[in-house]
C-alpha positions in Angstrom: -10.1 7.7 -15.6 -7.5 9.0 -12.4 -5.0 11.4 -13.6 -2.2 9.5 -11.9 -3.5 6.3 -13.5 -3.5 8.2 -16.7 -0.1 9.8 -16.4 1.1 6.2 -15.8 0.0 4.8 -19.0 -2.0 2.1 -17.5 -3.7 -0.8 -19.3 -6.7 -2.6 -17.8 -4.8 -4.8 -15.6 -2.9 -2.0 -14.2 -5.8 0.3 -13.7 -7.2 -2.7 -11.6 -4.4 -3.1 -9.8 -3.7 0.2 -9.0 -7.3 0.8 -7.6 -6.8 -2.6 -5.5 -3.8 -0.6 -4.2 -5.9 2.5 -3.6 -8.5 0.3 -1.8 -6.1 -1.3 0.4 -4.3 2.3 1.0 -8.0 3.8 2.1 -8.3 0.9 4.4 -4.9 1.1 6.1 -5.2 5.0 6.2 -8.7 5.3 7.6 -9.8 1.6 9.1 -8.7 2.7 12.7 -11.7 5.0 12.4 -14.7 2.4 11.6 -17.1 2.1 14.2 -17.2 -1.7 14.3 -15.7 -3.8 16.7 -14.8 -6.8 14.5 -13.5 -4.9 11.9 -11.2 -3.2 14.4 -10.2 -6.3 15.2 -9.4 -7.3 11.4 -7.4 -4.0 11.2 -5.3 -5.0 14.2 -4.3 -8.1 12.4 -4.0 -6.8 9.0 -1.6 -3.9 9.6 1.1 -6.1 11.0 0.6 -8.7 8.2 1.1 -6.0 5.7 4.2 -4.7 7.2 5.1 -8.5 7.8 4.7 -9.2 4.1 6.8 -6.2 2.9 9.7 -7.4 5.3 9.5 -11.1 4.0 9.1 -9.8 0.3 12.1 -7.5 0.1 9.9 -4.3 0.9 7.7 -5.5 -2.2 4.0 -5.3 -2.2 2.3 -8.9 -3.0 -0.1 -7.0 -5.3 2.7 -5.6 -7.5 4.3 -9.2 -7.5 1.0 -10.4 -8.6 0.7 -7.9 -11.6 4.4 -9.0 -12.4 3.5 -12.3 -12.7 0.4 -12.0 -14.8 2.4 -9.6 -16.9 5.5 -11.5 -17.1 5.2 -14.8 -15.6 7.8 -14.2 -12.7 7.6 -12.6 -9.4 9.9 -9.9 -9.6 10.3 -7.6 -12.6 11.8 -4.3 -11.3 13.1 -3.4 -14.6 9.8 -3.1 -16.3 7.5 -2.2 -13.0 9.0 0.9 -11.4 6.3 0.7 -8.5 7.7 -2.7 -7.6 8.6 -2.1 -3.9 7.8 1.9 -4.3 4.2 2.1 -5.2 3.0 4.9 -2.6 6.6 6.6 -3.3 5.8 6.6 -7.1 2.1 7.9 -6.6 3.2 10.4 -4.4 5.9 11.7 -7.0 3.4 11.7 -9.5 0.3 13.2 -7.8 2.5 16.0 -5.9 6.0 16.3 -7.5 7.5 15.5 -4.0 10.3 13.0 -4.5 11.2 11.3 -1.3 13.9 8.8 -0.9 13.2 4.9 0.1 14.5 5.9 3.4 12.4 9.2 3.7 9.2 7.2 2.4 9.6 4.2 4.8 9.6 6.4 8.0 6.6 8.3 6.7 5.0 5.0 6.1 5.9 3.1 9.0 5.2 5.9 11.4 2.1 6.5 10.0 1.0 2.5 10.3 2.3 2.4 13.7 0.5 5.7 14.7 -2.7 4.2 12.9 -2.4 0.8 14.6 -2.2 2.3 18.1 -5.3 4.5 17.7 -7.2 1.5 16.4 -5.8 -0.4 19.5 -7.1 2.3 21.9 -10.4 2.2 19.8 -10.7 -1.6 20.2 -10.0 -1.7 23.9 -12.5 1.1 24.7 -15.2 -0.3 22.6 
């Protein structure tokens, strides 16, 4: 089991949600480098949808909400789910000890996603 998942004391559902988040994060961080034109198009659509979903959902990820629903039968449960609206920030803190504020993490996330999206657009237009 992954150290950050073990440290968080995750059960089976928690581990599944963690690894699903990791797969989405891997696609967000590396999808721009994939060589397929169709995948780049999906990527160019996916990133703005992810950002839009966060904005509409009060900066929380629908994956965290789904886990809340499965556990508590309610969409929001920040009192029991510290990762709601802060999955990457809590992961970064657990793995590195670096505790960024919400604003600092938002700057890192949005700058990174904008950069990834721009590189993907250039690659898409050139292919």
